C-alpha positions in Angstrom: 0.0 0.0 0.0 1.0 3.6 -0.5 0.0 6.8 1.2 0.7 10.5 1.1 -0.3 13.5 3.2 -2.6 16.3 2.1 -2.4 19.6 3.8 -5.3 22.0 3.7 -4.1 25.6 4.2 -5.9 27.3 7.1 -5.8 30.6 5.2 -8.0 29.1 2.5 -10.7 28.2 5.0 -13.6 30.4 6.1 -15.2 29.9 9.5 -15.5 26.7 11.5 -16.9 23.8 9.5 -18.3 20.5 10.6 -18.5 17.5 8.2 -17.0 19.7 5.5 -16.9 17.9 2.1 -13.5 18.4 0.4 -12.8 17.8 -3.3 -9.7 15.7 -4.1 -8.6 15.6 -7.7 -5.6 15.4 -9.9 -4.9 19.1 -9.3 -4.0 18.4 -5.7 -0.3 19.5 -5.3 0.4 16.5 -3.0 -0.4 13.8 -5.6 2.9 11.8 -6.1 4.2 10.9 -9.5 3.5 7.1 -9.0 -0.1 7.5 -8.0 -1.6 6.6 -11.4 0.4 3.4 -11.7 -0.1 2.1 -8.1 -3.9 2.5 -7.8 -5.0 -1.1 -8.1 -8.8 -0.6 -8.9 -8.3 0.8 -12.3 -12.0 1.0 -13.1 -13.6 2.7 -10.1 -10.6 3.7 -7.9 -12.2 2.3 -4.8 -8.8 1.5 -3.3 -8.3 5.3 -2.9 -9.1 5.9 0.8 -8.7 8.8 3.2 -7.8 8.9 6.9 -7.8 11.7 9.4 -4.7 13.4 10.9 -4.0 10.4 13.1 -3.6 8.1 10.0 -6.0 5.6 11.6 -9.6 7.1 11.6 -11.0 6.5 8.1 -12.9 9.3 6.5 -16.1 8.9 4.6 -15.6 9.4 0.9 -17.2 9.1 -2.6 -14.9 8.3 -5.5 -16.9 9.7 -8.5 -14.3 9.2 -11.2 -10.9 7.5 -11.7 -9.1 7.2 -15.0 -5.4 6.3 -15.0 -5.2 6.7 -18.8 -6.2 10.4 -18.6 -4.8 11.1 -15.1 -8.2 12.1 -13.8 -9.6 11.5 -10.4 -12.6 13.0 -8.5 -13.2 12.1 -4.9 -15.2 13.9 -2.3 -14.0 13.5 1.3 -16.0 14.4 4.5 -13.7 16.1 7.0 -15.2 16.1 10.5 -13.8 19.4 11.5 -12.1 22.2 9.5 -11.2 25.7 10.8 -8.9 28.6 10.5 -6.6 28.1 13.5 -4.3 25.4 12.1 -3.6 23.7 8.8 -5.6 20.5 8.4 -3.7 17.3 7.5 -5.3 14.2 6.2 -3.9 11.0 4.5 -4.6 9.5 1.1 -4.0 5.7 0.9 -4.1 3.6 -2.3 -2.9 0.3 -3.7 -4.6 -1.7 -0.9 -8.1 -3.1 -0.3 -11.1 -1.6 -1.9 -13.9 0.0 0.1 -17.4 0.9 -1.1 -18.4 4.6 -1.3 -20.1 5.9 1.8 -23.7 6.6 1.5 -23.6 9.5 4.0 -20.9 11.8 2.7 -23.5 14.3 1.7 -26.6 13.4 3.8 -24.6 14.0 7.0 -24.6 17.7 6.1 -28.3 17.7 5.0 -27.8 17.9 1.3 -31.1 17.1 -0.4 -29.5 16.2 -3.8 -26.0 16.2 -5.3 -25.5 15.6 -9.0 -22.0 15.1 -10.5 -23.4 14.6 -14.0 -21.2 11.7 -14.8 -23.2 10.5 -17.9 -26.2 9.8 -15.6 -28.7 11.5 -13.3 -27.5 9.8 -10.1 -28.0 11.7 -6.9 -25.1 11.1 -4.5 -27.4 11.3 -1.5 -29.2 8.2 -2.9 -32.6 9.8 -2.6 -33.5 11.9 -5.7 -32.0 10.1 -8.7 -33.0 11.9 -11.9 -34.0 10.5 -15.3 -32.1 12.1 -18.2 -34.5 13.5 -20.8 -33.6 14.2 -24.4 -30.0 13.6 -25.5 -27.6 15.8 -23.6 -24.0 15.2 -24.4 -21.4 14.4 -21.8 -18.5 16.9 -22.0 -15.6 18.2 -20.0 -16.8 20.2 -17.1 -15.4 22.5 -14.5 -14.9 19.5 -12.2 -14.2 16.5 -14.5 -17.4 15.7 -16.5 -20.5 17.7 -17.2 -23.7 17.6 -19.3 -24.3 19.9 -22.2 -28.0 20.6 -22.7 -29.5 21.8 -26.0 -31.8 24.4 -24.5 -35.0 22.7 -25.7 -35.5 19.0 -25.3 -32.7 18.2 -22.9 -33.2 18.2 -19.1 -33.2 16.2 -15.9 -36.4 15.0 -14.3 -36.0 14.2 -10.6 -39.7 14.1 -9.9 -41.4 16.3 -7.4 -40.0 15.2 -4.0 -41.7 17.2 -1.3 -38.5 17.1 0.8 -36.6 19.1 -1.8 -38.0 22.6 -1.2 -37.1 26.0 0.2 -39.8 26.1 2.8 -37.7 27.3 5.6 -34.0 27.7 4.8 -31.8 26.3 2.0 -29.5 26.9 -0.9 -29.0 25.9 -4.5 -25.7 25.9 -6.3 -24.0 24.8 -9.5 -21.1 25.3 -11.9 -22.6 26.6 -15.1 -21.4 27.7 -18.6 -23.9 29.4 -20.9 -23.5 29.7 -24.7 -26.0 32.4 -25.5 -27.7 35.3 -23.8 -31.2 33.8 -23.6 -32.9 32.1 -20.7 -31.3 29.2 -18.9 -33.0 27.3 -16.1 -30.5 25.9 -13.6 -32.8 24.2 -11.1 -36.6 24.2 -10.7 -39.3 22.7 -8.6 -42.4 23.5 -10.6 -45.4 23.3 -8.2 -48.8 24.1 -9.6 -50.1 24.7 -6.1 -48.7 28.2 -5.5 -48.1 28.0 -1.8 -46.2 24.7 -2.0 -42.7 26.1 -2.2 -42.0 25.9 -5.9 -38.9 27.7 -7.2 -36.7 28.3 -10.2 -33.1 29.4 -10.3 -32.3 30.9 -13.7 -29.9 33.0 -15.7 -31.5 35.6 -18.0 -29.4 37.7 -20.2 -26.4 37.3 -18.0 -28.2 38.0 -14.8 -29.0 35.6 -12.0 -32.7 35.2 -11.0 -34.3 33.3 -8.1 -38.1 33.0 -8.2 -39.5 31.6 -5.0 -43.0 30.8 -4.0 -43.2 30.6 -0.2 -46.3 30.9 2.0 -48.4 32.5 -0.7 -45.7 35.1 -1.4 -44.0 35.4 -4.8 -40.4 36.5 -4.2 -38.3 37.6 -7.1 -34.6 38.4 -6.9 -32.4 39.5 -9.7 -28.7 40.0 -9.8 -28.0 43.7 -10.3 -24.9 43.1 -12.5 -24.7 41.4 -15.9 -21.7 39.3 -14.9 -22.6 35.8 -16.0 -20.5 35.9 -19.2 -21.1 33.3 -21.9 -18.5 30.5 -22.6 -17.0 30.8 -19.1 -17.5 28.6 -16.1 -19.3 30.4 -13.2 -20.2 29.2 -9.7 -23.7 30.4 -8.9 -25.5 30.2 -5.6 -29.0 31.1 -4.3 -29.6 31.2 -0.6 -32.9 31.5 1.3 -32.8 32.1 5.0 -36.5 31.9 5.7 -37.2 35.6 5.1 -34.6 36.9 2.7 -32.9 35.7 -0.4 -29.3 36.3 -1.6 -27.6 35.5 -4.9 -23.9 34.9 -5.4 -21.9 34.8 -8.6 -18.3 33.4 -8.3 -18.4 34.1 -4.5 -19.6 37.7 -4.9 -23.0 38.6 -3.3 -25.3 40.1 -5.9 -28.9 41.2 -6.3 -31.8 43.0 -4.7 -35.1 41.4 -3.5 -38.7 42.3 -4.0 -41.8 40.4 -2.8 -45.4 40.6 -3.8 -48.5 38.4 -3.6 -49.5 37.0 -7.0 -51.5 34.2 -8.4 -49.8 31.6 -10.5 -46.8 29.4 -10.1 -43.0 29.8 -9.9 -41.5 30.4 -13.2 -44.6 32.0 -14.8 -42.6 35.1 -15.9 -39.6 33.3 -17.3 
């Protein structure tokens, strides 16, 4: 077996984090030159395992992708505690026994759904798997693979799970790259019952938009800057704290909120 240490710089951490999910991929500066030849599970990479600072306590992880031929790896590791006071050290072990992915990497931190878009609609929480509609193509994404949707017939259908809603607090986030200045829906829960917490998270003409139906109030929040440029990857986030909404584009807060009562359903003005 082989192992190497990964050091997470405390200056790159914000706040105190519990069960933080860390991305390990080929860009990690600690990856040794022999990593790609010594991983024994050449199909799924399930001999790639992670341990806490003591080198003994195994960490929950999900290996999403491993490809020795292209030197690509994507694994998500749950770190119990991560803060700003000291650098965090964990260990990566490989070339030994294989271990199945943990089913609670994401559910421990109350994610409702996580989609890596690895040529399928699988939800890593195991709860809300989506069916792929149309014929989206699998392409190179910001983090390994992604889906390219044609803007008309291609989409994901995850049903209408009542647990996936913004009824009290929550957030939506994604890496996106648009190719035109039209209307792109990122996520949506299209409830016809207006007070059932439907929502859409969109990009319209380079501006972020969150439309939220909550307790018979229709809340509309636009980004104030046209900063979602086409043909560039952007990390977009919408946060709802129970009374206010906030949008973020590439880590920068953006937008102003307005609320009004209105009949209809979320997305009617898109």
